[in-house]
N, C-alpha and C positions, 0 to 999 in steps of 0.2 A: 508380434514384433514385425515391423516393416524395415525395409532397407532402401536407401536412396543411392542411385547410380548416376554418374555423369560421364558422358562420352565413353560408355562401356567400362568405366572404372568402378570397382567394387567399393562399397562402404564409404561413400562420399559424404561430406558435411558442408556447412555454410562456408567453410574456409576454401574448399575446392571451387565454390562458386565465385569467390573473389579472384582466384587465379594462382599461378605458381611462379610468377616473375619476381624480381627483386622488390619492387614496390608493393606487390601483393603480399609478400611475406610479412612486411612491417604493418601493412593495413590490417592483416589478420591479427597480428599481435596487438595492435591498438584496439581493435574490437574486443578481443579477449580481456584486455585490461579494463575496458569500460564495463563489460558484462559481469566479470568475476572478481569480487573483493579478495578471494583467495589467491587468484593469479596476481593481482596487484600487490598483495602482501609479499608474495614470493619474489616478484620483480623488484620491489623496493628493498628487499633484503640483499639483493645483488648490488644495488646502488649504494646503500648505506649499511654495510654489514656491521652488526654490533650496536647500532644506534636505535635501541628499542623505543625510547621515548619519542624520538623524531618520527619513527615509522608509525607509532600509535597515533600521534597527532595527525599525520597525513591520512591514514586509513579512516579516521573519524571525520575528515574534512569532506567537502563536496569537491569533486574533480571533473574537469572537462578535458576530453582527449581530442586533439585535432590530428588527423592524418593528412599528409600532403597539404599542410597549411602554406598558403602562397602569399608572398609579399612583393609588391611592385617596387622596383629599385630605380626607375627612370629609364628613358629611351626605350620604352616598351619591353624592358627586360624584367625578369622576376626571379625570386628565389623560392624554392619549395622544400620545406622540411619534412622529414619522414614522420616523426611523432613529436607532438608538443603536449605535455600534460600540465595543466594548471590546477592548483589546489587553492580552495577558498575557505576562509573562516566566515561563514555567512556570505556576505557580498564582498568581503575584504580579501584582496589578493594575499595569499600566504606564501606559496612557494611554487616554482615551475621547474620542470625537467624537460630538456630538449634532447632528443635522441636522433642521431644520424646513423643509419644502418647501411651495411653493404650485404651482398647476397650471402645466404647461409651455406652456399657451396663454393668450393675452391679455396685457395690460400690467399686471403685478402687481409692486409694490415689496415691500420686505422689512421695513417698519416694524412691522407687526403680527406678522410672524414673529419678529422680534427679541424682543419681549415674551414670546412663547410659549417660545422656546428658553431664555431666561433663567430662566423659571419652572421648566422641566424640570431645570436644573442644581441648583436649590435643593431640589426636591421628591423627585426620583427616588432611591429607596433604593439601587438597584444602582450609582449614581454616587458614593455617599458614600465608597467605598473608594479613589477615584482622587484625592481631595484637590483640589489646584490643577491637576492634569494633565488638564484637561477643555477641549476646544476646541469652541466653539459656532459653528455654521454655518447660514446661511440659503441656501436654493436657490429662486430666483424667476426672473422674466424681466427685471427692471430692476435696475441697479446703483444703490444708494443708500448712501452712507457716512454713517450717522447714529450709529453706535456702534462705536468703534474696537476694542472687546473681542470683537466678533462678526465672524467671517469672512463674506464675501458672495460667492457664486458664482451663475452663471445657468445655465439650461438650455442656452443657446447654448454656454456653456463646455463643458458635458457633451458636446454634439454634436460640438464641435470636436476635443476630445481623443480621443473614441472613433472619429472618422472615419478616423484613420490606423491603427487597430488591425486586425490580421489574424485574430484569434481569432473563429471563427464565432459564438459566443454574443454577443460584443460587437456584432457587426454585426446580429445578430437584434434585440438591444435597441434599437440605433440605428434600424433600420427600423421597429420597433414605435412608438417615440417620434415618428418623422417621419410615421407614418400617422395619428396622432391629429388629428382635424379642428381646423384653426386653428393647429397648431403650426408648419407649414412657412412661415408668414408671417414670414420673417426681416425683412422690411420691409413697411410698409403703403403707402407712397407712393414713387414713383420719384424725384421732385424736389420739394423744398420751396424755393420762391423767395421771397426777402425783400428788401424795399426798403431798401438800406443804402449809405451812403457812408463812414461812419467806421470800422466794424468790419471791412470787407473786407480792409484791409491786414494785419490780424492773422491772418486765415485763410490768406493767401498766404505769410506769414512762416514759414519752416521751423523757426525757433527757438520758435515759438508754436503755430501751426496749430490753433487752437480757436475756437469761437464759444460765447458763453454768454448766457443770459437768466435772469431771476429765477424762482425757485420758492418763492413765498411765499403759502401758503394764507390768511394773515392780511392780505394786501394790502387796503387800504381799497376798492380797485376790484376787485370780484369779476370783472368783465368782463376786466380786464387779466390777472389771475391765470389765468383760463381760457384766454386767448389763448396765453400762454406755455406752459401745460400742453399745449394742443393741438399746439403746435409740437414739443414733446419726444415726445409719445405718437404722433405721426404716423409716427415711426420711419422717416425718409426714407433712401433709398439715397444720394441726393446732396443737397447744398445748392447753390443758385444765388443769388448776390447780384446784385440789380439795382442797378448803380451808375449813377445818373442814367438809369434806365430801361433800361440795356443789360446783357445777360448775356454774359459771355465765358468763364467758368469753371464747371465742375461740380466741386464739392468732395466727395470721397468721405467719407461718415460712417462711421467705424469703430464708434463706439458713442455712446450718450447716457447720461451718469451724473448723479447728483444728489449734491451735497456743498456744504459751506460753504467757500468759497475763502479765507476769513480764518482757517480752522482748519488750521494746518500739520500737525497730527497726522493729520487726515483725508486730507490730500494724501499723507502718508507711507504710509497704508494703501493708497490707490489705486496709488501707485508700486510697492509691494511685491507687488501682484497680478501684476506682470510682463507684463501684457497690452498695455500702452499705451507704446510706445517713448518713453523720455526724458520722460515726462509731468510729473514733478516739476519739472524745469528749465523745461519749456514753460510750466507754470502760474506759476512764479516770474517768468519773463520777462514774462508777460502782466500780472501784478500790479504790475510796475514801470511799466507803461504806463497801467493803468486801476485806479481805486479800486474794490475789491471788498468788499462787505459782504453778509451774509445768505447763505442757501442758493440755489444756482444750478443750473440745468440746463446741463451742459457737453457740448457737441457736439465730440467728439474727431475731428479731421480726419486722414485719411491722404493726404498730398500725393502719395505715390508712385502711388496709385491714382486720383488726381484727373485731370480732363480739361480741357485748353484746347480750347474749341470751334473747329472749323475755320472757322466763320463766326459773327460776333456775332449775338445774338438780340434783337430788339426787337418791340414791339407795332406793328401796322400803323397806317396813318394814320386808319383808322376807329375805332381803339380807344385810349382813354386808359390809360396804364400804371397798374395798380392800386396803391394805397398800402398795402393790406393784404397779408399773406402769402398766397401762392397755391400750389397744386400744379400741376406740369407733368408731362408725359410725356416720355420719351426721344424718342419719335417726333416730338413737336413741335419740340424744340430741334435735332434733326438733320434738319429738313426741307429742302426745296429752296430755295437762296438766291435772292433777287431783288436784283440789283445789289450782290452781296457781303454781303447781310444776310438772315438767316432771319426772316421776319415771322410773328408769331403774333397771334391775335385774343383780345381780352379775353373774348369770348363763349365761347371754348372752354376757358378755364382754370377750374380747380376751386378756388374761393376759400374760404379759412377765413373764417368769418363774424365777423371782427373788423377794425377799421379803424385800429389803432394802428401807428405805424411802429416800426422797430427801436430 
């Protein structure tokens, strides 16, 4: 057995030769989809979940993958797409997929990527032969449902579907992605703790199991918008609701998505992704209880992975429970109890620098 090293890095592969910048990540993905029918099948399952007949027809087709496909647009300017996949039945154009990707690291939504990928559909000459059989896809790190005609997937989705594959090159690509600095941060904080008495009942309700907060960049209070944005982008592993200052549950966060809860078609898109169990019914149940207007950050809770703490957690007598959201560690909430309660200090918590309640 041999080993290939690059710039003193251990266990390198062809993907390391491509590089680790944003375009390199998608070029590596494009090469993998060309090389591996298994990877292509897993990728198509993300784009067309549940559409077995369609996937079978595409897998049995011939496909051409273009990375960094360039189209002149006049005045010496040009557009460059990340990945264009064209499927052919013999020599006849069958279907095309256009992917606009952003870096696998950091908190990056898909709003800008949507504008770009829509331009590619209109401008790129090789796509003209496919008519309406063109699927537009954004690949980012944050799920935002803002355009129902564009599919949205995340780098975490890519990691999840590839993790169960046995083909060596798929594992090589997965290892390559996971080695990129900053990518392995699946969550940024262990616990986000919020002072709440009204919304906690919906988190515990198995027919709902969500928490939501506004995502309105046009909010008259810039401070309030930034507070809610900080909650979402903290990407917590768990939520802890302080109900009258006491914490009794850690709610496991499956994902944080952004969408307009009053837009039923956006909810349909989220539901058809197939990632979030019974999410359409859960959101409809929530809307029966709470009036929802405007775009929201929706924290999707996995109650099966949530934890009822063995001892309730409260702030000690020397500390006033904070009114603002704070970050806690798992070590703090699983500390040694005193008279049946785990006591924590306000001095040790990591506060978000906003003081508005839930």
